[in-house]
N, C-alpha and C positions, 0 to 999 in steps of 0.2 A: 044732795050728791054734788061733790066738788068737781070743778073742771079739771081735766088732766093737766099735770105740770108741763108747761111748754119748754122747760129748761133743757131737757135732752135734745129736742129738736133744734133749739137755738145753738146749743153747744156743737151739734153736728154740723150745722150750717157754718158756724165760725171756723171749725176745723177744716171743712171743705174749702172755705174762702182762703184760709191760710195756705192750704196745699196748692190751690190754683195759683196763688201769687208766687209760691216757691217755684213751681215748674215753668212759670212764665218769666220770672225775673232771672232765674239761674242762667239760662242760656244767653240772655241779654248781657249779663255781667261777664260771662266767659267770652262772648263775642267782642265786648268792649276791650277785654284784656288782650285778645288776639289782635285787635286793631292797634293797640298800644305797642305790642311786640313788633308789628309790621312797620309802623310809622316811626318808632323810636327804638330800633333794634339794639343800638349800643347800650342804652340804659336797661333794656329788658334782659340782655345777656348777662348783666351783672347778677341776676337772680339764679343763674344756672347752678352755682355751687350749693345753693340752698334747696334744690329741688327734692332731694331725698328727705330733708327735714320737713318740707311742706307735705310730702306724701305721708310721712310718719304721723304728722298731726292729723291729717284726714283720717287715717286708719285708727288712730287713738280715739277720735271722735266717734267713729263707727263702733268701736269696742264699748264706749260708754252707753250706747243705745241698746246693747245686748243684755239679755238676762238668761239665766239657766233654763227657764221654760222654753225659750226659743230653740234650744238644742234638744229639749225633751220632745219637741214636735217631730224630730227626726226618728225617734223610736216609735212614736205613736202612728206616724203616717210615712213609713219609709218609701213606699212606691213613688208618690209625687215628688218627694225631695230628691230621691235617687235619679228619677227621670229628668227632673229639672237640671240637676248638676251635670249629668252625663250629656244632656242636650246642650247645656251652656258651653261646654268645652268642645264637644264633637262637632255640633252643627256650625258654630261660629268659626272654628278652626278650618273646617273643610270649605265653608263659604269664603273665608279669607283667601284660601288657596285658589278656589275657583274664580273669584273676582280678579285676582292677580293675573291668572292665565287668560281669561276672557278679554280683559282690558289691556293685556300685554304691558303691564306696569314695569317701569324700570326696576332693577334689582333693589334699590334702597326703599322705594315705595312699596314694592311687593313684600319685603321683609317687615315693613311697618304695619301693613294691613294684616299680615299673618300674626304678628305680635298682638294686635288688638283682638284678634280671634282667639288668642291663647290666654287672654286676661280673664280674671274672675268677674262676677256680676257687678254691675254699676251701683254706686252708693245711692243714687236717686231713684232706683227701681222700686223701692218700697213706697215712696211717695206716689209714684205713678200707679202702682198697684192699688193703693188706697183710692185714688181718684177714679180708677177704672172699675171700682167695685169688684175687684178680684179678691183673692184670698191673701190678705196682707200679712197675716201671721206666717203663712207658707212662704211668702216672698222674703221675709226676714230670715227664715231658716235656710232657704236656698242661697241667699247672698252670703250668709255666714259660713256655710259649709264650703261653697266655692272659693271664698276668700282664704279659709284655713288650708285648703288644698293647693292654693296658688304657689307657695314656695317649691312644691314638687312639680306640679303639672305645667305651670307657665314656662319655666325655662326648658323643661323636657320637650314640650310640644314646639316651642319656638326653635330650639336647636334642631329638631327633627325636620321641620318644613322650611322655616325661614333660613336655616343654615344652608339650604340649597342656593340661596340668592346672595347672602352676605355672611361673613364670618361672625359667629355668635359665641361669646364666652358663657356657656350655660352654667358652669360652676360658680362663677362670679355673680351671675344674675340671680342664682338661687340664694346665695348668701345675702345679697342685697335685699331680696324679697323677704327673707326671714327678718332682717333688721327693720325694714320700712313697712312691712305688712303684718307678719305674724306676731312679733313681739309687741308692737303698739296695740293691736287688737286685743291680745291677751291682757296687756296692761290696763286698757280701758275697761275690760270686763271685770278685772279684779277690783279696780277703783269703784265700779258700780256696785259690786257686792259689799264693799266695806263702807262706802259713803253714799248709799242709795238715796237718802233724802236730799242731800246736797246736789247730787247729780240730777235728780228729778226737776230741780228748780232751773237748771241750765239747759235741759233737753230741748226746749223750743228754739234756743239759739244755735244749737249744734249744726243744723243744715246750713245755716248762713255762714258759720265759721268754715265749714267744709268747702262751700262754693268759693269763698274768698281765696282759699289756698289752691283750689283747682284752677281758679283764674290766674293766680301767680305762676303756676306750673305752665299753663298755656301761653302766657306772655313770654316766659323764658324760652319755651320751645320754639314759638314762632319767631321771636327775636333772633334766635340762633340760626334760623334757616330762612330769614326774610328774603334773601336774594333768590330763593327757589320757589317762593310762594306764587309769584306771578306766572312762572313757566309751568308749574305743576298744579296750580290751584284747582282748575276745572277737573282735571283727571282725578285728583284726590277726592274732590267733592263727589264725583260720580261713583267712585269706589266705595266711599262711606255710605252714600244713600242706598246703593245696592246691598251692601253688607248688612246694614241695619234693617232695612225693610224686609229682606228675605229671612233674616233671623226671626223677626216677629212672626212671619207667615209660617215658617217651618216649625218654630217652637209651638205654636198653636196646633198645627197639624199633628205633631208628635204626641201631644197630650190627648187629642181626640182619637188618635190611633189606639191608645190604651183605654179608651172609653172613660176618661176622667171628666168630671163635671165642668161646666162652662167657667165658673170662677177659677178653678184650678188651671184650666187651659189658658185663660187670660194671664194668669200669673206666670206660667211657663213661657208664654209668648213674650212677656215683658222682660223676664229675667234673661232669656236667651238673647233678645235683641239689644239690651242695654248693657254695655260692657264698662268695666273700670278703665276707661280710656285715658284718664289722667295718669294712672299707673303705667299704662302701655307707653304713653308719650314720654314719660320720665325715663323708663327703662330703655326705650329706643334711643333717646338722646345720649344716654350714658354708655350703652353697650353695642349699639349698631352704628348710627350716624345721625347728624342733625336732620337730614331729609327724611329718614325713616320715622322720625317723631311726628311728622306732619299728619299722617292719617289719624293718630291718636288725638292730636290737638283738634282737628276738625270734627272727629267723632264726639268729642266732649261737648261741642256746641250742638251738633245736629241731633244726637240721640235724646237730649232733653226736649228739644222742639218737637221731634216726631213722637216722643213718648206722651207729651201733653195732648197732641192731636189724636193719638191712638186711644188714650183714656176717654176723651170726649166722644169718640166714635162708639166705644163700648157703652158708655152711659146713654147715648142716644139710642142704641140698640135696645137697652132695657126699657127706655121710654116707649119705643114702638111696640114691644111685647106687652107692656102694661096697658097700652091703649087698644090692644087686641087687633093689631094690624094683620090682615089675612096673610096666612103663610108663615107667620112668626111663631116660633116655639114658645111654650109657656115660660114665664120668667122663672129662673132658678132662685133659690134662696141663697143670697150672697153672704159671705162671711167676711167681716172687716176687722 
């Protein structure tokens, strides 16, 4: 009798290690970019005219990671996908408004926080879902659907609530999202269909390409509002931490309310809490004001850090169940 092949375990460990590196290094790179924007604002502001291009590249990279079976999951499991997408927009939008009211944010910052809440799912949520031993396939489906809905929902919701604080050109924002989100994502999906083998070879590099361009967006946004960072920094940070943390909590609670299994609840939690804040920052800088882009820039850093911590907490919870800690529920069979 031959010994079992250890290769699958080794591959899983290598993939785990790569994912851990990604969620650790990503926020550090984005934080470094924010520091560059703050310390060298004149140079960073030269990137502003290219922000839409950078966002388009990020979305094209996301499209390259998608396959048709990702969308087939919507038909096979409509309830969790629908719940996740509705929670993504409804919970984060209302939380953004609530945070703005409770903290009595100035109009520009309030509009920026609400815009973050109106954004689709974050591009790094799939990695965090994998690390958390959540339902990664479901995470990809939720991110994809919320992103495709963004040209309609993001400007509509922003105009509805953020428009109370600042003037918002919803029509121009919708056209911009079509150009920098919808078309690049569809373009990436088509390239993946036509050149699947070529794309498979570059897939491991795509998250790093995305984070480089997210970092460039953050540098441009921070550089454009560097003078306001010191005066509003702590207030923005408090708003972001509340918005993100309550999003995780309420997303998990919404899934459990519908009696969905733990892996699905974790996925909904992560998808709701992690926003495409780079997109929100770019749109705020272009259509609202430089200061309104600050919440999105800070969220880009914070949600990667908090997502990594949340994933480790979920994994530790699995370890406690496996060890038979009194009071712990039996471990669920997780799907990755």
